[in-house]
LUMMIZA-722178 format. One line per 5 residues: number of its first residue (from 1); for each residue x, y, z of N, C-alpha, C, O. Coordinates in nm, 4 decimals. Layout:
! LUMMIZA-722178
NUM) X Y Z X Y Z X Y Z X Y Z ~ ...
This chain:
! LUMMIZA-722178
1) 12.3612 10.5825 11.2939 12.3722 10.7306 11.1508 12.2282 10.6709 11.1378 12.1899 10.5543 11.1286 ~ 12.1493 10.8118 11.1406 11.9933 10.8169 11.0890 11.9959 10.7924 10.9363 11.8993 10.7224 10.9061 ~ 12.0414 10.8120 10.8719 12.0191 10.7534 10.7013 12.0245 10.5846 10.7051 11.9866 10.5163 10.6099 ~ 12.0972 10.5086 10.8762 12.1180 10.3836 10.8562 11.9247 10.3362 10.8375 11.8685 10.2452 10.7765 ~ 11.8759 10.4453 10.9198 11.7188 10.4421 10.9922 11.6170 10.3885 10.8474 11.5174 10.3162 10.8487
6) 11.6629 10.4325 10.7693 11.5920 10.5021 10.6191 11.6204 10.3302 10.5343 11.5489 10.2705 10.4538 ~ 11.7202 10.3021 10.5802 11.7258 10.1480 10.4858 11.7113 10.0412 10.4821 11.6853 9.9485 10.4053 ~ 11.7512 10.0857 10.6708 11.6538 9.9848 10.7430 11.5245 9.9787 10.7041 11.4998 9.9229 10.5972 ~ 11.4031 10.0424 10.7939 11.2992 10.0406 10.6960 11.2832 10.0304 10.5655 11.1985 9.9453 10.5385 ~ 11.3068 10.0566 10.5187 11.2977 9.9908 10.3325 11.2753 9.8649 10.3209 11.1872 9.8083 10.2562
11) 11.3834 9.8088 10.4060 11.4179 9.6601 10.4135 11.3361 9.5779 10.4820 11.3138 9.4650 10.4384 ~ 11.2848 9.6187 10.5890 11.1482 9.6361 10.6712 11.0600 9.6092 10.5766 11.0318 9.4907 10.5945 ~ 11.0026 9.6472 10.4907 10.9231 9.6234 10.3852 10.9477 9.5389 10.2745 10.8575 9.4788 10.2162 ~ 11.0813 9.5320 10.2403 11.0869 9.4459 10.1612 11.1185 9.3388 10.2293 11.1816 9.2648 10.1538 ~ 11.1042 9.2803 10.3599 11.0910 9.1222 10.4445 11.0041 9.0763 10.4648 10.9914 8.9539 10.4696
16) 10.8666 9.2021 10.4938 10.7298 9.1913 10.4479 10.7033 9.1148 10.3437 10.6693 8.9965 10.3460 ~ 10.7221 9.1955 10.2358 10.6857 9.1156 10.1135 10.7374 8.9933 10.1220 10.6587 8.9006 10.1031 ~ 10.8347 8.9712 10.1424 10.9331 8.8296 10.1121 10.8069 8.7187 10.2260 10.7639 8.6102 10.1867 ~ 10.7790 8.7661 10.3307 10.7275 8.6581 10.4048 10.5996 8.6813 10.3848 10.5319 8.6328 10.4753 ~ 10.5098 8.7606 10.2660 10.3942 8.7510 10.2201 10.3054 8.8269 10.2950 10.1845 8.8114 10.2775
21) 10.3524 8.9159 10.3852 10.2640 9.0368 10.4490 10.2201 9.1308 10.3674 10.2830 9.1998 10.2872 ~ 10.0748 9.1279 10.4011 10.0018 9.2057 10.2357 10.0532 9.3404 10.2799 10.0845 9.3322 10.3987 ~ 10.0763 9.4737 10.2266 10.0990 9.5778 10.2277 10.0215 9.6642 10.2965 9.9021 9.6689 10.2666 ~ 10.0574 9.7235 10.3698 9.9148 9.8001 10.4728 10.0252 9.9503 10.5233 10.1430 9.9750 10.5494 ~ 9.9113 10.0088 10.5150 9.9429 10.1789 10.5239 10.0162 10.2247 10.6349 10.0921 10.3188 10.6115
26) 10.0113 10.1676 10.7865 10.1142 10.1736 10.8803 10.2934 10.1683 10.8288 10.3716 10.2633 10.8335 ~ 10.3232 10.0258 10.7808 10.4413 10.0130 10.7637 10.5145 10.1895 10.6716 10.5880 10.2860 10.6924 ~ 10.4221 10.1255 10.5654 10.4509 10.2680 10.4641 10.5138 10.3827 10.5225 10.6218 10.4383 10.5023 ~ 10.3848 10.4108 10.6269 10.4072 10.5333 10.6546 10.5247 10.5415 10.8025 10.5648 10.6377 10.8680 ~ 10.5484 10.4125 10.8111 10.6622 10.4711 10.9052 10.7961 10.4593 10.8547 10.8921 10.5005 10.9197
31) 10.8112 10.3867 10.7041 10.8935 10.4023 10.6369 10.9478 10.6127 10.6057 11.0472 10.6826 10.6249 ~ 10.8001 10.6309 10.5476 10.8081 10.6828 10.5176 10.8707 10.8480 10.6024 10.9107 10.9610 10.5745 ~ 10.8435 10.7626 10.7121 10.8509 10.9096 10.8959 11.0195 10.8957 10.8884 11.0814 11.0018 10.8966 ~ 11.1063 10.7558 10.8714 11.2193 10.7454 10.8562 11.2802 10.8435 10.7819 11.3617 10.9272 10.8209 ~ 11.2226 10.8227 10.6428 11.3302 10.9406 10.5179 11.3448 11.0285 10.5917 11.4621 11.0435 10.5577
36) 11.3312 11.1046 10.6663 11.3499 11.2304 10.7408 11.4682 11.2799 10.7587 11.4952 11.3998 10.7662 ~ 11.5551 11.1740 10.7676 11.6851 11.2063 10.8078 11.7543 11.1567 10.6893 11.8689 11.1177 10.7116 ~ 11.7170 11.1491 10.5803 11.8120 11.1335 10.4440 11.8171 11.2465 10.3506 11.8307 11.2510 10.2284 ~ 11.7963 11.3748 10.4790 11.8065 11.5014 10.3484 11.7524 11.4935 10.1989 11.6384 11.4471 10.2001 ~ 11.7949 11.5223 10.0761 11.7478 11.5525 9.9560 11.6819 11.3500 9.9436 11.5743 11.2910 9.9342
41) 11.7823 11.3264 9.9491 11.7657 11.1464 9.8800 11.6210 11.1081 9.9291 11.5265 11.0648 9.8631 ~ 11.6330 11.1447 10.1036 11.5390 11.0684 10.1610 11.3713 11.1495 10.0894 11.2707 11.0868 10.0562 ~ 11.3859 11.2587 10.0856 11.2807 11.2973 10.0515 11.1757 11.2386 9.8931 11.0546 11.2222 9.8781 ~ 11.2865 11.2226 9.8055 11.3110 11.1671 9.6728 11.2608 10.9844 9.7261 11.1520 10.9392 9.6902 ~ 11.3712 10.8908 9.8228 11.2980 10.8045 9.8196 11.1326 10.8341 9.9282 11.0478 10.8122 9.8417
46) 11.0745 10.8592 10.0230 10.9797 10.8998 10.0794 10.8641 10.9148 9.9410 10.7557 10.8603 9.9614 ~ 10.8783 10.9704 9.8326 10.7770 11.0279 9.7951 10.7978 10.9128 9.6750 10.7053 10.9128 9.5938 ~ 10.8807 10.8358 9.6554 10.8923 10.7110 9.5787 10.7930 10.5753 9.6442 10.7243 10.4876 9.5918 ~ 10.8272 10.6120 9.7828 10.7449 10.4919 9.8889 10.5497 10.5355 9.8400 10.4583 10.4593 9.8085 ~ 10.5542 10.7397 9.8594 10.4301 10.7139 9.8486 10.3582 10.6570 9.7093 10.2503 10.5985 9.7181
51) 10.4288 10.6786 9.5686 10.4029 10.6246 9.4809 10.4027 10.5154 9.5046 10.2884 10.4734 9.4862 ~ 10.4835 10.4201 9.5447 10.4726 10.2677 9.5113 10.3170 10.2336 9.6226 10.2699 10.1203 9.6128 ~ 10.2574 10.3197 9.7071 10.1406 10.2681 9.7949 10.0653 10.2590 9.7282 10.0074 10.1508 9.7178 ~ 10.0171 10.4057 9.6240 9.9386 10.3998 9.4735 9.9493 10.2830 9.4584 9.8694 10.2086 9.5154 ~ 10.0644 10.2245 9.3665 10.0651 10.1726 9.2498 10.0074 9.9788 9.3177 9.9980 9.8715 9.2581
56) 9.9873 10.0116 9.4349 10.0080 9.9077 9.4998 9.8520 9.8689 9.5960 9.8317 9.7757 9.6738 ~ 9.7457 9.9988 9.5456 9.6534 10.0315 9.5865 9.6417 9.9983 9.7752 9.5532 9.9297 9.8263 ~ 9.7225 10.0474 9.8293 9.7680 10.0623 9.9653 9.6635 10.1877 10.0076 9.6449 10.2775 9.9254 ~ 9.5966 10.1910 10.1374 9.5628 10.3115 10.1455 9.6141 10.4169 10.1839 9.6954 10.3831 10.2699 ~ 9.6164 10.5471 10.1699 9.6923 10.6317 10.2289 9.6211 10.7294 10.3167 9.5092 10.7766 10.2965
61) 9.6949 10.7513 10.4088 9.5921 10.8418 10.5406 9.6600 10.9867 10.5841 9.7815 11.0045 10.5753 ~ 9.6018 11.0512 10.6145 9.6697 11.2000 10.6680 9.8075 11.1595 10.7509 9.8905 11.2493 10.7649 ~ 9.8376 11.0212 10.8098 9.9610 11.0436 10.8641 10.0819 11.0373 10.7577 10.1895 11.0953 10.7723 ~ 10.0407 10.9460 10.6338 10.0933 10.9196 10.5557 10.1132 11.0924 10.5421 10.1966 11.1589 10.6034 ~ 10.0232 11.1372 10.4549 10.0579 11.2481 10.4222 10.1481 11.3745 10.5057 10.2161 11.4732 10.4778
66) 10.0981 11.2979 10.6282 10.1511 11.3875 10.7200 10.3532 11.3943 10.7133 10.4232 11.4955 10.7137 ~ 10.3898 11.2735 10.7087 10.4898 11.2018 10.7133 10.5723 11.2467 10.5807 10.6908 11.2783 10.5702 ~ 10.4745 11.2393 10.4878 10.5347 11.2740 10.3753 10.6343 11.4581 10.3568 10.7321 11.4953 10.2919 ~ 10.5577 11.5110 10.4343 10.5368 11.6826 10.4533 10.6703 11.7094 10.5493 10.7631 11.7871 10.5267 ~ 10.6545 11.6363 10.6440 10.7636 11.6289 10.7409 10.8912 11.6086 10.6543 10.9747 11.6985 10.6647
71) 10.9194 11.5084 10.5728 11.0067 11.4712 10.4876 11.0587 11.6439 10.4251 11.1382 11.7366 10.4411 ~ 10.9823 11.6110 10.3732 11.0455 11.7725 10.2892 11.0763 11.8923 10.3332 11.1499 11.9769 10.2824 ~ 10.9782 11.8959 10.4910 11.0329 12.0214 10.5271 11.1896 12.0144 10.5851 11.2805 12.0946 10.5640 ~ 11.1915 11.8927 10.6647 11.3700 11.8582 10.6601 11.4127 11.8802 10.5653 11.4621 11.9925 10.5556 ~ 11.4175 11.8104 10.4718 11.4942 11.8561 10.3310 11.4732 11.9656 10.2723 11.4806 11.9678 10.1494
76) 11.4500 12.0526 10.3260 11.4435 12.2171 10.2839 11.4773 12.2307 10.1294 11.5614 12.1831 10.0531 ~ 11.3367 12.3472 10.1182 11.3604 12.4081 9.9745 11.2416 12.3182 9.8903 11.2441 12.2822 9.7726 ~ 11.1336 12.2947 9.9976 11.0733 12.1253 9.9302 10.8673 12.2295 9.9389 10.7493 12.1984 9.9554 ~ 10.9197 12.3063 9.9235 10.7515 12.4145 9.9924 10.6204 12.3630 9.8644 10.5038 12.3269 9.8803 ~ 10.7214 12.3841 9.7146 10.5668 12.3596 9.6166 10.4922 12.2292 9.6203 10.3731 12.2115 9.5945
81) 10.6397 12.0845 9.6799 10.6072 11.9758 9.6911 10.4925 11.9606 9.7288 10.3929 11.9148 9.6728 ~ 10.5224 12.0288 9.8945 10.4593 12.0192 10.0226 10.3233 12.0841 9.9768 10.2392 11.9968 9.9988 ~ 10.2601 12.1957 9.9234 10.1914 12.2628 9.8818 10.1019 12.1355 9.8099 10.0006 12.0933 9.8656 ~ 10.1640 12.0636 9.6443 10.1422 11.9743 9.5895 10.0441 11.9119 9.6910 9.9228 11.9318 9.6969 ~ 10.0918 11.8621 9.7407 10.0269 11.7297 9.8306 9.9067 11.7702 9.8550 9.8190 11.7049 9.7984
86) 9.8694 11.8658 9.9276 9.7668 11.9121 10.0045 9.6503 11.8885 9.8912 9.5479 11.8213 9.9038 ~ 9.7009 11.9723 9.7625 9.6001 11.8877 9.6253 9.5719 11.7294 9.6345 9.4689 11.6648 9.6541 ~ 9.7436 11.6839 9.6061 9.6178 11.5348 9.6240 9.5885 11.4687 9.7188 9.5605 11.3503 9.7003 ~ 9.5859 11.5182 9.8355 9.5240 11.4912 9.9230 9.3532 11.5313 9.9475 9.2650 11.4665 10.0040 ~ 9.3492 11.6775 9.8737 9.1785 11.6800 9.8655 9.1343 11.5599 9.6719 9.0545 11.4767 9.6287
91) 9.1973 11.6012 9.6500 9.2030 11.4239 9.5554 9.1246 11.3090 9.5926 9.0172 11.2569 9.5626 ~ 9.2283 11.2898 9.6754 9.1727 11.1206 9.7082 9.0933 11.1899 9.8769 9.1193 11.1144 9.9706 ~ 9.0361 11.2732 9.9043 8.9304 11.2711 9.9896 8.9836 11.2692 10.1222 8.9030 11.2152 10.1980 ~ 9.0940 11.3092 10.1832 9.2054 11.2553 10.2810 9.1672 11.4479 10.3344 9.1834 11.5453 10.2609 ~ 9.1224 11.4498 10.4607 9.1213 11.5543 10.5626 9.2203 11.6257 10.5788 9.2964 11.5657 10.6547
96) 9.2713 11.7439 10.5421 9.4054 11.7596 10.6613 9.4485 11.8331 10.7709 9.4593 11.9549 10.7851 ~ 9.4624 11.7778 10.8160 9.4603 11.8417 10.9830 9.5801 11.9315 11.0550 9.6538 11.9855 10.9726 ~ 9.6107 11.9554 11.1865 9.6966 12.0531 11.1839 9.8227 12.0303 11.1410 9.8967 12.1109 11.0847 ~ 9.8512 11.8839 11.1778 10.0094 11.8852 11.1433 10.0109 11.8811 11.0191 10.1218 11.8545 10.9729 ~ 9.8943 11.9044 10.9135 9.9203 11.9052 10.8159 9.9836 11.9903 10.7459 10.0872 11.9784 10.6805
101) 9.8850 12.1166 10.7709 9.9276 12.2736 10.8022 10.0582 12.3274 10.8263 10.1164 12.3917 10.7390 ~ 10.0899 12.3134 10.8979 10.1632 12.3203 10.9746 10.2973 12.2924 10.9437 10.3898 12.3734 10.9503 ~ 10.3062 12.1413 10.9003 10.4347 12.0455 10.8634 10.4063 12.1595 10.6802 10.4615 12.2694 10.6738 ~ 10.3731 12.1398 10.6334 10.3782 12.2352 10.4713 10.4249 12.3956 10.5359 10.4946 12.4665 10.4633 ~ 10.3835 12.4465 10.6726 10.4174 12.6199 10.6383 10.5834 12.5943 10.6509 10.6669 12.6715 10.6038
106) 10.6154 12.4661 10.7262 10.7479 12.4621 10.7541 10.8343 12.4104 10.6482 10.9567 12.4091 10.6606 ~ 10.7886 12.3785 10.5704 10.8300 12.2979 10.3807 10.8059 12.4162 10.3450 10.8587 12.4249 10.2341 ~ 10.7432 12.5459 10.3781 10.7934 12.6354 10.2890 10.9071 12.7840 10.3001 10.9572 12.8767 10.2365 ~ 10.8976 12.7202 10.4286 11.0388 12.8405 10.5345 11.1416 12.8620 10.3840 11.1230 12.8015 10.2784 ~ 11.1943 12.9114 10.3970 11.2822 12.9808 10.3326 11.4570 12.8646 10.3799 11.4878 12.8395 10.4964
111) 11.5392 12.8162 10.2565 11.6905 12.7237 10.3313 11.7267 12.8697 10.3325 11.6857 12.9659 10.2676 ~ 11.8298 12.8532 10.4411 11.9848 12.8730 10.4732 11.9969 12.9914 10.3130 11.9648 13.1092 10.2973 ~ 12.0469 12.9066 10.2365 12.0900 12.9201 10.1140 12.0167 13.0769 10.0148 12.0637 13.1605 9.9376 ~ 11.8363 13.0384 10.0950 11.7318 13.1142 10.0093 11.7707 13.2738 10.0680 11.7898 13.3814 10.0112 ~ 11.7717 13.2316 10.2048 11.7367 13.3749 10.3242 11.8376 13.4708 10.2340 11.8566 13.5880 10.2665
């Protein structure tokens, strides 16, 4: 079950915290990636993880943002959210790459309901 991957990834973050492992970019980014299989709920969870990274002052990278844009793309209908992430990246001094732009374009495509 792919949605179980999201729960497992979030559980690992909780376990790291319980073991006293300081939060870092890579586990958070991997957990955001795992949210691709959760549909609209996965998009909300991934957005929450990005906000948690900010709150905990965990460095966010192009990989982190690319992962979230991919989640938005997989959820469908989240083009505006993907475009807003480009603005957030610029504000944080993070340079988008080819993956970022490709993923934003995919996130902006219409869903079947919109087509």
